[in-house]
C-alpha positions as CSV (number, residue, x, y, z in Angstrom):
1,X,45.3,304.8,144.5
2,X,41.6,306.0,145.6
3,X,38.8,305.4,143.2
4,X,35.2,306.6,143.6
5,X,32.6,304.7,141.6
6,X,29.7,306.6,140.7
7,X,26.2,305.3,141.9
8,X,25.1,304.1,138.3
9,X,28.2,301.8,137.9
10,X,27.7,298.1,138.6
11,X,29.0,297.1,142.0
12,X,31.0,294.2,140.7
13,X,33.5,296.7,138.8
14,X,35.1,297.0,142.3
15,X,36.7,293.3,141.5
16,X,38.4,294.7,138.3
17,X,40.8,296.9,140.5
18,X,42.3,294.6,143.4
19,X,45.1,296.7,143.9
20,X,43.3,299.7,144.8
21,X,41.1,301.3,147.5
22,X,37.8,301.6,145.8
23,X,34.4,302.7,147.2
24,X,31.0,303.4,145.7
25,X,29.1,306.5,146.3
26,X,26.5,304.4,148.2
27,X,29.3,303.3,150.4
28,X,29.7,306.8,151.5
29,X,26.4,307.7,151.8
30,X,26.8,310.4,148.9
31,X,23.7,309.0,147.0
32,X,22.3,311.7,144.8
33,X,24.9,314.2,145.1
34,X,26.3,315.7,141.8
35,X,29.4,315.4,140.2
36,X,31.0,318.8,141.5
37,X,30.1,318.2,144.9
38,X,31.1,314.5,144.8
39,X,34.8,315.6,143.9
40,X,34.7,318.2,146.7
41,X,33.8,315.7,149.2
42,X,36.1,313.3,148.0
43,X,39.0,315.6,148.2
44,X,38.0,316.6,151.7
45,X,37.4,312.9,152.9
46,X,41.1,312.0,151.4
47,X,42.9,315.0,153.2
48,X,41.2,314.1,156.5
49,X,43.2,310.6,156.0
50,X,46.6,312.1,156.1
């Protein structure tokens, strides 16, 4: 499962999901982007990987 953690969540939260592919908004350089746009970016980028 792919998870995207919002920029206001602690980085260490990634450790709680060892079996998942997890990115923070900062990892993707999507800082400051609103939730609706984040969802669109995530969907676009996920579809590009298949």
